[in-house]
ZADO-1210 file (C-alpha; in nm, 4 decimals, padded with zeros to 6 digits):
<atoms>
<atom x="14.6367" y="08.5619" z="07.0071" code="MET" pos="1"/>
<atom x="14.6498" y="08.2983" z="06.7352" code="ASP" pos="2"/>
<atom x="14.3006" y="08.2568" z="06.5889" code="ILE" pos="3"/>
<atom x="14.3280" y="07.8771" z="06.5976" code="ASN" pos="4"/>
<atom x="14.4128" y="07.8835" z="06.9675" code="LYS" pos="5"/>
<atom x="14.1230" y="08.1206" z="07.0317" code="PHE" pos="6"/>
<atom x="13.8723" y="07.8965" z="06.8495" code="VAL" pos="7"/>
<atom x="14.0025" y="07.5877" z="07.0297" code="GLU" pos="8"/>
<atom x="13.9737" y="07.7625" z="07.3673" code="LEU" pos="9"/>
<atom x="13.6248" y="07.8957" z="07.2984" code="GLU" pos="10"/>
<atom x="13.4992" y="07.5562" z="07.1782" code="LEU" pos="11"/>
<atom x="13.6398" y="07.3911" z="07.4885" code="LYS" pos="12"/>
<atom x="13.5379" y="07.6430" z="07.7564" code="GLU" pos="13"/>
<atom x="13.2864" y="07.8849" z="07.5943" code="SER" pos="14"/>
<atom x="13.3868" y="08.1723" z="07.8210" code="LYS" pos="15"/>
<atom x="13.2724" y="08.4441" z="07.5799" code="LYS" pos="16"/>
<atom x="13.6084" y="08.6199" z="07.6135" code="LEU" pos="17"/>
<atom x="13.7556" y="08.8093" z="07.3164" code="VAL" pos="18"/>
<atom x="14.1255" y="08.8982" z="07.2805" code="PRO" pos="19"/>
<atom x="14.2435" y="09.2486" z="07.1914" code="ALA" pos="20"/>
<atom x="14.3895" y="09.1116" z="06.8685" code="TYR" pos="21"/>
<atom x="14.4048" y="08.7930" z="06.6613" code="LEU" pos="22"/>
<atom x="14.6779" y="08.6633" z="06.4314" code="THR" pos="23"/>
<atom x="14.6085" y="08.4517" z="06.1244" code="LEU" pos="24"/>
<atom x="14.8507" y="08.1608" z="06.0769" code="PRO" pos="25"/>
<atom x="15.0746" y="08.1736" z="05.7709" code="GLY" pos="26"/>
<atom x="14.9022" y="07.8956" z="05.5768" code="TYR" pos="27"/>
<atom x="14.5618" y="08.0652" z="05.6130" code="LEU" pos="28"/>
<atom x="14.7037" y="08.4101" z="05.5363" code="HIS" pos="29"/>
<atom x="14.8610" y="08.2848" z="05.2110" code="GLU" pos="30"/>
<atom x="14.5481" y="08.0951" z="05.1030" code="ALA" pos="31"/>
<atom x="14.3350" y="08.4060" z="05.1553" code="ILE" pos="32"/>
<atom x="14.5772" y="08.6256" z="04.9595" code="LYS" pos="33"/>
<atom x="14.5741" y="08.3781" z="04.6684" code="THR" pos="34"/>
<atom x="14.1948" y="08.3818" z="04.6464" code="THR" pos="35"/>
<atom x="14.1877" y="08.7603" z="04.6839" code="LYS" pos="36"/>
<atom x="14.4284" y="08.8068" z="04.3905" code="THR" pos="37"/>
<atom x="14.2107" y="08.5863" z="04.1682" code="GLU" pos="38"/>
<atom x="13.8986" y="08.7732" z="04.2785" code="SER" pos="39"/>
<atom x="14.0469" y="09.1165" z="04.2076" code="GLU" pos="40"/>
<atom x="14.1736" y="09.0061" z="03.8646" code="THR" pos="41"/>
<atom x="13.8302" y="08.8768" z="03.7618" code="ALA" pos="42"/>
<atom x="13.6393" y="09.1563" z="03.9452" code="VAL" pos="43"/>
<atom x="13.4149" y="08.8866" z="04.0879" code="LEU" pos="44"/>
<atom x="13.3500" y="08.7954" z="04.4481" code="GLU" pos="45"/>
<atom x="13.5226" y="08.4689" z="04.5403" code="MET" pos="46"/>
<atom x="13.5380" y="08.2770" z="04.8638" code="GLY" pos="47"/>
<atom x="13.5153" y="07.9541" z="05.0580" code="ASN" pos="48"/>
<atom x="13.3391" y="07.7986" z="05.3489" code="CYS" pos="49"/>
<atom x="13.5630" y="07.7798" z="05.6546" code="LEU" pos="50"/>
<atom x="13.5997" y="07.4461" z="05.8356" code="SER" pos="51"/>
<atom x="13.7404" y="07.3474" z="06.1738" code="TRP" pos="52"/>
<atom x="13.9766" y="07.0491" z="06.1829" code="ASN" pos="53"/>
<atom x="13.9358" y="06.9250" z="06.5393" code="SER" pos="54"/>
<atom x="14.2264" y="06.6795" z="06.5048" code="ILE" pos="55"/>
<atom x="14.4796" y="06.9417" z="06.3945" code="LEU" pos="56"/>
<atom x="14.3100" y="07.2193" z="06.5903" code="GLY" pos="57"/>
<atom x="14.3042" y="07.4619" z="06.2998" code="GLN" pos="58"/>
<atom x="14.0844" y="07.6474" z="06.0526" code="LEU" pos="59"/>
<atom x="14.0951" y="07.5602" z="05.6836" code="ALA" pos="60"/>
<atom x="13.9397" y="07.6948" z="05.3634" code="LEU" pos="61"/>
<atom x="13.7212" y="07.4399" z="05.1870" code="ASP" pos="62"/>
<atom x="13.7908" y="07.3628" z="04.8224" code="THR" pos="63"/>
<atom x="13.7131" y="07.4419" z="04.5519" code="PRO" pos="64"/>
<atom x="13.6897" y="07.8197" z="04.5726" code="THR" pos="65"/>
<atom x="13.3415" y="07.9465" z="04.4833" code="VAL" pos="66"/>
<atom x="13.3053" y="08.2253" z="04.2250" code="THR" pos="67"/>
<atom x="13.0132" y="08.4667" z="04.2365" code="GLY" pos="68"/>
<atom x="12.9127" y="08.7945" z="04.0738" code="LYS" pos="69"/>
<atom x="13.0895" y="09.1300" z="04.0991" code="PHE" pos="70"/>
<atom x="12.8784" y="09.2166" z="04.4039" code="ASP" pos="71"/>
<atom x="12.7465" y="08.8853" z="04.5388" code="ALA" pos="72"/>
<atom x="12.8553" y="08.5334" z="04.6344" code="LEU" pos="73"/>
<atom x="12.6425" y="08.2319" z="04.7187" code="ASP" pos="74"/>
<atom x="12.8174" y="07.9860" z="04.9524" code="LEU" pos="75"/>
<atom x="12.4878" y="07.7946" z="04.9955" code="LYS" pos="76"/>
<atom x="12.4818" y="07.8608" z="05.3682" code="LEU" pos="77"/>
<atom x="12.1425" y="07.6942" z="05.4316" code="PRO" pos="78"/>
<atom x="12.3091" y="07.3628" z="05.3398" code="ASP" pos="79"/>
<atom x="12.6718" y="07.4394" z="05.4277" code="SER" pos="80"/>
<atom x="12.5983" y="07.5470" z="05.7860" code="SER" pos="81"/>
<atom x="12.4780" y="07.1968" z="05.8670" code="GLY" pos="82"/>
<atom x="12.7887" y="07.0237" z="05.7329" code="GLN" pos="83"/>
<atom x="13.0210" y="06.8591" z="05.9826" code="LEU" pos="84"/>
<atom x="13.3206" y="07.0892" z="06.0338" code="GLY" pos="85"/>
<atom x="13.1557" y="07.4081" z="05.9014" code="PHE" pos="86"/>
<atom x="13.2464" y="07.7021" z="06.1252" code="ILE" pos="87"/>
<atom x="13.2214" y="08.0102" z="05.9022" code="GLY" pos="88"/>
<atom x="13.3127" y="08.1728" z="05.5725" code="THR" pos="89"/>
<atom x="13.5729" y="08.3697" z="05.3808" code="TYR" pos="90"/>
<atom x="13.5184" y="08.5943" z="05.0776" code="HIS" pos="91"/>
<atom x="13.6701" y="08.8945" z="04.9001" code="ASN" pos="92"/>
<atom x="13.5022" y="09.2188" z="04.7950" code="HIS" pos="93"/>
<atom x="13.6791" y="09.3099" z="04.4660" code="PRO" pos="94"/>
<atom x="13.7090" y="09.6855" z="04.4358" code="TYR" pos="95"/>
<atom x="14.0684" y="09.7526" z="04.3271" code="GLU" pos="96"/>
<atom x="13.9836" y="09.7873" z="03.9570" code="LYS" pos="97"/>
<atom x="13.6576" y="09.9642" z="04.0296" code="ARG" pos="98"/>
<atom x="13.7666" y="10.2303" z="04.2777" code="TYR" pos="99"/>
<atom x="14.1383" y="10.1811" z="04.3442" code="GLY" pos="100"/>
<atom x="14.3575" y="09.9828" z="04.5882" code="PRO" pos="101"/>
<atom x="14.2831" y="10.2046" z="04.8879" code="ASN" pos="102"/>
<atom x="13.9101" y="10.1370" z="04.8795" code="TYR" pos="103"/>
<atom x="13.8295" y="09.8654" z="05.1348" code="ALA" pos="104"/>
<atom x="13.4717" y="09.7597" z="05.1992" code="LEU" pos="105"/>
<atom x="13.4194" y="09.5461" z="05.5098" code="GLY" pos="106"/>
<atom x="13.1348" y="09.3017" z="05.5726" code="PRO" pos="107"/>
<atom x="12.8067" y="09.4004" z="05.4095" code="SER" pos="108"/>
<atom x="12.4648" y="09.3958" z="05.5726" code="SER" pos="109"/>
<atom x="12.3886" y="09.0823" z="05.3713" code="GLY" pos="110"/>
<atom x="12.7005" y="08.9174" z="05.5144" code="ASP" pos="111"/>
<atom x="12.5887" y="08.9809" z="05.8722" code="TRP" pos="112"/>
<atom x="12.2391" y="08.8595" z="05.7937" code="LEU" pos="113"/>
<atom x="12.3701" y="08.5342" z="05.6440" code="GLY" pos="114"/>
<atom x="12.6057" y="08.4723" z="05.9361" code="TRP" pos="115"/>
<atom x="12.3247" y="08.5305" z="06.1866" code="SER" pos="116"/>
<atom x="12.0707" y="08.3126" z="06.0095" code="ARG" pos="117"/>
<atom x="12.3029" y="08.0261" z="05.9254" code="TYR" pos="118"/>
<atom x="12.5061" y="07.9777" z="06.2410" code="PHE" pos="119"/>
<atom x="12.7209" y="07.6594" z="06.2426" code="PRO" pos="120"/>
<atom x="12.5069" y="07.3651" z="06.3523" code="VAL" pos="121"/>
<atom x="12.7914" y="07.1754" z="06.5204" code="HIS" pos="122"/>
<atom x="12.9796" y="07.4578" z="06.6944" code="TYR" pos="123"/>
<atom x="12.9035" y="07.7425" z="06.9324" code="GLY" pos="124"/>
<atom x="13.1093" y="07.9960" z="06.7385" code="ILE" pos="125"/>
<atom x="13.1042" y="08.1415" z="06.3871" code="SER" pos="126"/>
<atom x="13.4296" y="08.2753" z="06.2349" code="VAL" pos="127"/>
<atom x="13.3983" y="08.4898" z="05.9227" code="ASN" pos="128"/>
<atom x="13.6740" y="08.6605" z="05.7229" code="ILE" pos="129"/>
<atom x="13.6301" y="08.9317" z="05.4602" code="VAL" pos="130"/>
<atom x="13.9088" y="09.0936" z="05.2570" code="THR" pos="131"/>
<atom x="13.8934" y="09.4099" z="05.0493" code="SER" pos="132"/>
<atom x="14.1618" y="09.6440" z="04.9233" code="GLY" pos="133"/>
<atom x="14.4561" y="09.6128" z="05.1613" code="LYS" pos="134"/>
<atom x="14.2403" y="09.5220" z="05.4612" code="ARG" pos="135"/>
<atom x="14.1206" y="09.2030" z="05.6245" code="VAL" pos="136"/>
<atom x="13.8169" y="09.1921" z="05.8537" code="PHE" pos="137"/>
<atom x="13.7300" y="08.9141" z="06.0985" code="VAL" pos="138"/>
<atom x="13.3753" y="08.8945" z="06.2366" code="ALA" pos="139"/>
<atom x="13.3137" y="08.6616" z="06.5309" code="LEU" pos="140"/>
<atom x="12.9693" y="08.5489" z="06.6410" code="LEU" pos="141"/>
<atom x="12.9825" y="08.3752" z="06.9778" code="LEU" pos="142"/>
<atom x="12.6073" y="08.3345" z="07.0183" code="GLU" pos="143"/>
<atom x="12.3384" y="08.1906" z="06.7956" code="LYS" pos="144"/>
<atom x="12.0638" y="08.4499" z="06.7571" code="THR" pos="145"/>
<atom x="11.8953" y="08.3815" z="06.4234" code="GLY" pos="146"/>
<atom x="11.7564" y="08.7350" z="06.4382" code="ALA" pos="147"/>
<atom x="11.8096" y="09.0204" z="06.1942" code="LYS" pos="148"/>
<atom x="12.1113" y="09.2202" z="06.3153" code="PRO" pos="149"/>
<atom x="12.0374" y="09.5794" z="06.4148" code="SER" pos="150"/>
<atom x="12.2582" y="09.8862" z="06.3786" code="SER" pos="151"/>
<atom x="12.2503" y="10.2574" z="06.4573" code="ASP" pos="152"/>
<atom x="12.0507" y="10.2971" z="06.1346" code="HIS" pos="153"/>
<atom x="11.7914" y="10.0434" z="06.2510" code="GLY" pos="154"/>
<atom x="11.7663" y="09.6976" z="06.1022" code="ASP" pos="155"/>
<atom x="11.9304" y="09.5823" z="05.7788" code="ILE" pos="156"/>
<atom x="11.6453" y="09.6998" z="05.5556" code="ASP" pos="157"/>
<atom x="11.6638" y="10.0525" z="05.6978" code="GLN" pos="158"/>
<atom x="12.0405" y="10.0652" z="05.6526" code="PHE" pos="159"/>
<atom x="12.0130" y="09.9500" z="05.2909" code="GLU" pos="160"/>
<atom x="11.7608" y="10.2271" z="05.2250" code="GLU" pos="161"/>
<atom x="12.0096" y="10.4834" z="05.3584" code="LEU" pos="162"/>
<atom x="12.2991" y="10.3329" z="05.1609" code="ARG" pos="163"/>
<atom x="12.1083" y="10.3373" z="04.8328" code="HIS" pos="164"/>
<atom x="12.0004" y="10.6947" z="04.8983" code="THR" pos="165"/>
<atom x="12.3677" y="10.7909" z="04.9045" code="HIS" pos="166"/>
<atom x="12.4628" y="10.5794" z="04.6035" code="ILE" pos="167"/>
<atom x="12.1752" y="10.6999" z="04.3847" code="THR" pos="168"/>
<atom x="12.1691" y="11.0606" z="04.5019" code="SER" pos="169"/>
<atom x="12.2149" y="11.1831" z="04.1435" code="ASP" pos="170"/>
<atom x="11.9213" y="11.0238" z="03.9629" code="LEU" pos="171"/>
<atom x="12.0251" y="11.1515" z="03.6201" code="ASP" pos="172"/>
<atom x="12.3286" y="10.9234" z="03.6260" code="ARG" pos="173"/>
<atom x="12.1728" y="10.6084" z="03.7685" code="VAL" pos="174"/>
<atom x="12.1004" y="10.4630" z="03.4242" code="VAL" pos="175"/>
<atom x="12.4599" y="10.5227" z="03.3109" code="VAL" pos="176"/>
<atom x="12.5828" y="10.3678" z="03.6347" code="TYR" pos="177"/>
<atom x="12.3623" y="10.0607" z="03.5914" code="GLY" pos="178"/>
<atom x="12.4783" y="10.0043" z="03.2344" code="GLU" pos="179"/>
<atom x="12.8432" y="10.0483" z="03.3357" code="ALA" pos="180"/>
<atom x="12.8412" y="09.7864" z="03.6089" code="ILE" pos="181"/>
<atom x="12.6308" y="09.5495" z="03.3994" code="GLN" pos="182"/>
<atom x="12.8920" y="09.5586" z="03.1215" code="ASP" pos="183"/>
<atom x="13.1867" y="09.5718" z="03.3660" code="LYS" pos="184"/>
<atom x="13.3020" y="09.9046" z="03.2237" code="LYS" pos="185"/>
<atom x="13.4801" y="10.0073" z="03.5392" code="TRP" pos="186"/>
<atom x="13.6248" y="10.3218" z="03.3795" code="ASN" pos="187"/>
<atom x="13.2689" y="10.4408" z="03.3081" code="VAL" pos="188"/>
<atom x="13.1692" y="10.3656" z="03.6672" code="GLU" pos="189"/>
<atom x="13.4668" y="10.5650" z="03.7951" code="LYS" pos="190"/>
<atom x="13.3609" y="10.8569" z="03.5744" code="LYS" pos="191"/>
<atom x="13.0093" y="10.8326" z="03.7168" code="PHE" pos="192"/>
<atom x="13.1477" y="10.8842" z="04.0649" code="TYR" pos="193"/>
<atom x="13.3957" y="11.1504" z="03.9499" code="GLN" pos="194"/>
<atom x="13.1166" y="11.3514" z="03.7882" code="ASP" pos="195"/>
<atom x="12.9215" y="11.3446" z="04.1140" code="ILE" pos="196"/>
<atom x="13.2329" y="11.4469" z="04.3034" code="LEU" pos="197"/>
<atom x="13.2751" y="11.7469" z="04.0720" code="ASN" pos="198"/>
<atom x="12.9116" y="11.8548" z="04.0713" code="THR" pos="199"/>
<atom x="12.7885" y="11.7639" z="04.4184" code="LYS" pos="200"/>
<atom x="13.1163" y="11.7692" z="04.6114" code="LYS" pos="201"/>
<atom x="13.0412" y="11.4199" z="04.7446" code="VAL" pos="202"/>
<atom x="13.2833" y="11.1287" z="04.7095" code="ASP" pos="203"/>
<atom x="13.0348" y="10.8447" z="04.6850" code="LEU" pos="204"/>
<atom x="13.2817" y="10.5522" z="04.7057" code="PRO" pos="205"/>
<atom x="13.4230" y="10.7092" z="05.0211" code="ARG" pos="206"/>
<atom x="13.0741" y="10.7837" z="05.1538" code="THR" pos="207"/>
<atom x="12.9695" y="10.4268" z="05.0862" code="HIS" pos="208"/>
<atom x="13.2814" y="10.2956" z="05.2600" code="GLN" pos="209"/>
<atom x="13.2141" y="10.5089" z="05.5681" code="LEU" pos="210"/>
<atom x="12.8469" y="10.4059" z="05.5740" code="ASP" pos="211"/>
<atom x="12.9383" y="10.0383" z="05.5727" code="VAL" pos="212"/>
<atom x="13.2126" y="10.0817" z="05.8348" code="MET" pos="213"/>
<atom x="12.9737" y="10.2655" z="06.0645" code="GLN" pos="214"/>
<atom x="12.7210" y="09.9876" z="06.0134" code="MET" pos="215"/>
<atom x="12.9801" y="09.7199" z="06.0948" code="ASN" pos="216"/>
<atom x="13.0898" y="09.8926" z="06.4144" code="MET" pos="217"/>
<atom x="12.7327" y="09.9367" z="06.5331" code="SER" pos="218"/>
<atom x="12.6433" y="09.5740" z="06.4507" code="TYR" pos="219"/>
<atom x="12.9320" y="09.4584" z="06.6715" code="ALA" pos="220"/>
<atom x="12.8144" y="09.6770" z="06.9612" code="VAL" pos="221"/>
<atom x="12.4393" y="09.6173" z="06.9392" code="LYS" pos="222"/>
<atom x="12.4123" y="09.2425" z="06.8750" code="ASN" pos="223"/>
<atom x="12.4810" y="08.9772" z="07.1418" code="PRO" pos="224"/>
<atom x="12.7947" y="08.7729" z="07.0782" code="GLY" pos="225"/>
<atom x="12.9274" y="08.9946" z="06.7957" code="PHE" pos="226"/>
<atom x="13.2898" y="09.1132" z="06.7705" code="ALA" pos="227"/>
<atom x="13.4670" y="09.2814" z="06.4777" code="LEU" pos="228"/>
<atom x="13.8410" y="09.2904" z="06.4006" code="TYR" pos="229"/>
<atom x="14.0409" y="09.4566" z="06.1223" code="SER" pos="230"/>
<atom x="14.4032" y="09.4723" z="06.0119" code="GLY" pos="231"/>
<atom x="14.6413" y="09.4937" z="05.7186" code="SER" pos="232"/>
<atom x="14.6463" y="09.2052" z="05.4745" code="LEU" pos="233"/>
<atom x="14.9926" y="09.3051" z="05.3520" code="GLU" pos="234"/>
<atom x="15.1927" y="09.2618" z="05.6756" code="ASP" pos="235"/>
<atom x="15.4170" y="08.9547" z="05.6973" code="SER" pos="236"/>
<atom x="15.2280" y="08.8523" z="06.0117" code="VAL" pos="237"/>
<atom x="14.8551" y="08.9091" z="05.9572" code="CYS" pos="238"/>
<atom x="14.7275" y="09.0649" z="06.2780" code="ARG" pos="239"/>
<atom x="14.3774" y="09.2067" z="06.3235" code="VAL" pos="240"/>
<atom x="14.2870" y="09.4442" z="06.6064" code="GLU" pos="241"/>
<atom x="13.9558" y="09.4427" z="06.7928" code="LEU" pos="242"/>
<atom x="13.7413" y="09.7354" z="06.6741" code="LEU" pos="243"/>
<atom x="13.4173" y="09.6801" z="06.8637" code="GLU" pos="244"/>
<atom x="13.2341" y="09.4070" z="07.0528" code="HIS" pos="245"/>
<atom x="12.9032" y="09.3589" z="07.2300" code="HIS" pos="246"/>
<atom x="12.9088" y="09.4509" z="07.6007" code="HIS" pos="247"/>
<atom x="12.8139" y="09.0932" z="07.6887" code="GLY" pos="248"/>
<atom x="13.1585" y="08.9767" z="07.5755" code="LEU" pos="249"/>
<atom x="13.4493" y="09.0394" z="07.8103" code="LYS" pos="250"/>
<atom x="13.7970" y="09.1386" z="07.6965" code="LEU" pos="251"/>
<atom x="14.0599" y="08.8701" z="07.7443" code="MET" pos="252"/>
<atom x="14.3730" y="08.9808" z="07.9296" code="ASP" pos="253"/>
<atom x="14.7256" y="08.9281" z="07.7946" code="ASN" pos="254"/>
<atom x="14.7989" y="08.6249" z="08.0100" code="ILE" pos="255"/>
<atom x="14.4824" y="08.4453" z="07.8970" code="GLN" pos="256"/>
<atom x="14.5660" y="08.5289" z="07.5343" code="ALA" pos="257"/>
<atom x="14.9239" y="08.4006" z="07.5476" code="THR" pos="258"/>
<atom x="15.0468" y="08.0641" z="07.4219" code="ASP" pos="259"/>
<atom x="15.3571" y="07.9875" z="07.6284" code="THR" pos="260"/>
<atom x="15.4882" y="07.7353" z="07.3735" code="HIS" pos="261"/>
<atom x="15.4585" y="07.9375" z="07.0516" code="ALA" pos="262"/>
<atom x="15.6161" y="08.2631" z="06.9367" code="CYS" pos="263"/>
<atom x="15.3889" y="08.5572" z="07.0151" code="TYR" pos="264"/>
<atom x="15.4676" y="08.7170" z="06.6767" code="SER" pos="265"/>
<atom x="15.4773" y="08.4325" z="06.4228" code="CYS" pos="266"/>
<atom x="15.3292" y="08.1315" z="06.6088" code="ARG" pos="267"/>
<atom x="15.6415" y="07.9162" z="06.5490" code="GLN" pos="268"/>
<atom x="15.6516" y="07.6488" z="06.8187" code="ARG" pos="269"/>
<atom x="15.9591" y="07.5889" z="07.0320" code="ARG" pos="270"/>
<atom x="16.0733" y="07.2307" z="06.9734" code="THR" pos="271"/>
<atom x="16.4252" y="07.2187" z="07.1245" code="HIS" pos="272"/>
<atom x="16.5076" y="07.2289" z="07.4970" code="ASP" pos="273"/>
<atom x="16.8745" y="07.3265" z="07.4738" code="ASN" pos="274"/>
<atom x="16.9168" y="07.5979" z="07.2096" code="PRO" pos="275"/>
<atom x="17.2555" y="07.7413" z="07.1269" code="SER" pos="276"/>
<atom x="17.3629" y="08.0874" z="07.2394" code="TYR" pos="277"/>
<atom x="17.2533" y="08.2342" z="06.9037" code="PHE" pos="278"/>
<atom x="16.9144" y="08.0628" z="06.8946" code="SER" pos="279"/>
<atom x="16.7807" y="08.1450" z="07.2383" code="GLN" pos="280"/>
<atom x="16.4171" y="08.2427" z="07.2818" code="TRP" pos="281"/>
<atom x="16.2819" y="08.5363" z="07.4797" code="HIS" pos="282"/>
<atom x="16.0299" y="08.4853" z="07.7601" code="ARG" pos="283"/>
<atom x="15.8338" y="08.7543" z="07.9405" code="CYS" pos="284"/>
<atom x="15.8311" y="08.6911" z="08.3168" code="PRO" pos="285"/>
<atom x="15.5068" y="08.8870" z="08.3583" code="LYS" pos="286"/>
<atom x="15.2613" y="08.7790" z="08.0860" code="CYS" pos="287"/>
<atom x="15.4518" y="08.4586" z="07.9890" code="LYS" pos="288"/>
<atom x="15.4664" y="08.5462" z="07.6166" code="ALA" pos="289"/>
<atom x="15.7572" y="08.3865" z="07.4303" code="VAL" pos="290"/>
<atom x="15.9391" y="08.5047" z="07.1174" code="PHE" pos="291"/>
<atom x="16.1457" y="08.3040" z="06.8697" code="CYS" pos="292"/>
<atom x="16.5086" y="08.4157" z="06.8108" code="PRO" pos="293"/>
<atom x="16.4180" y="08.6126" z="06.4967" code="GLN" pos="294"/>
<atom x="16.1296" y="08.8077" z="06.6497" code="HIS" pos="295"/>
<atom x="16.3017" y="08.8374" z="06.9863" code="GLY" pos="296"/>
<atom x="16.5822" y="09.0350" z="06.8199" code="LYS" pos="297"/>
<atom x="16.3215" y="09.2578" z="06.6522" code="ALA" pos="298"/>
<atom x="16.1657" y="09.3664" z="06.9830" code="LEU" pos="299"/>
<atom x="16.2251" y="09.7221" z="07.1027" code="THR" pos="300"/>
<atom x="16.4344" y="09.8155" z="07.4039" code="GLY" pos="301"/>
<atom x="16.7809" y="09.7216" z="07.2784" code="ASN" pos="302"/>
<atom x="17.0441" y="09.8129" z="07.5382" code="GLN" pos="303"/>
<atom x="17.4242" y="09.8005" z="07.5342" code="LEU" pos="304"/>
<atom x="17.5649" y="09.4682" z="07.6625" code="PHE" pos="305"/>
<atom x="17.2145" y="09.3221" z="07.7041" code="SER" pos="306"/>
<atom x="17.0231" y="09.0896" z="07.4746" code="ARG" pos="307"/>
<atom x="16.6963" y="09.1357" z="07.6630" code="ALA" pos="308"/>
<atom x="16.4184" y="09.3340" z="07.4989" code="ARG" pos="309"/>
<atom x="16.0783" y="09.4798" z="07.5871" code="ASN" pos="310"/>
<atom x="15.7862" y="09.2364" z="07.5608" code="CYS" pos="311"/>
<atom x="15.5491" y="09.3285" z="07.2789" code="GLU" pos="312"/>
<atom x="15.2472" y="09.2295" z="07.4882" code="ALA" pos="313"/>
<atom x="15.3147" y="09.4121" z="07.8172" code="CYS" pos="314"/>
<atom x="15.6475" y="09.5981" z="07.7760" code="ASP" pos="315"/>
<atom x="15.8249" y="09.4036" z="08.0538" code="THR" pos="316"/>
<atom x="16.1943" y="09.3179" z="08.0021" code="ARG" pos="317"/>
<atom x="16.2344" y="08.9669" z="07.8641" code="THR" pos="318"/>
<atom x="16.4515" y="08.6804" z="07.9845" code="LEU" pos="319"/>
<atom x="16.6417" y="08.4468" z="07.7496" code="LEU" pos="320"/>
<atom x="16.6039" y="08.0701" z="07.7654" code="PHE" pos="321"/>
</atoms>
């Protein structure tokens, strides 16, 4: 389901329904990738507040982009959350130079705490996007709690204690580690972790990544109104799958999640009523999903002497129109 359509629906009806997946529109996908590239190059967190344009019915990144430190970013949420249009945040965790392109760190405990404390004043939903490595994470908060999020490790303070226990498990190297990150000597930091890997048989970047992912999943399950999505940032259509959500949120079915006037795959809208033979769209008779000519041809289920395909949403044979 297109994330703009989901936000519009939730703001209008507030049904507390979450779709199995969300797609980011092309303009937002490209803007996020641009900021991410700048962030990775500088090895500094960068991001923007996220606004809702009620006239256009779409999310937009505020300008200018805010630059933070290598491990922190201040979007001034106490003030920003009260601004008209504010609906969430976007930022990148820059780890490609530090640990490699396959290291992706999702939302941090501080991220969840900020989102909970500074819920949008003018809307009943908070949309937050985090990128890292090749991954994109979307955290939805559909209820205003204001409370400290809790996880399987307890509250945020208890989780941070566990995380730092893992990171600083070799006390002899902590000073070297601190000096390395202070001076941005990422090769020294990598050696710090490599030495621990060789001596203690523990891959701390990987351990840290797993700790944070476990925390994120448990936050989504344990806190009212929370839902967490993740997907590849590198796909041509940026699609994030639902990982976990609080039991108080119900899963949206395919029909509820379908826009019958926009391509299910790329969100292109159908503007002509009488297409030519070579530009016909596909429509699913069951879930009502539609596919533009390009993505209709890409569907599975090609059969001899038939242009119909299998619907991506429910696997029913499509009709052409």
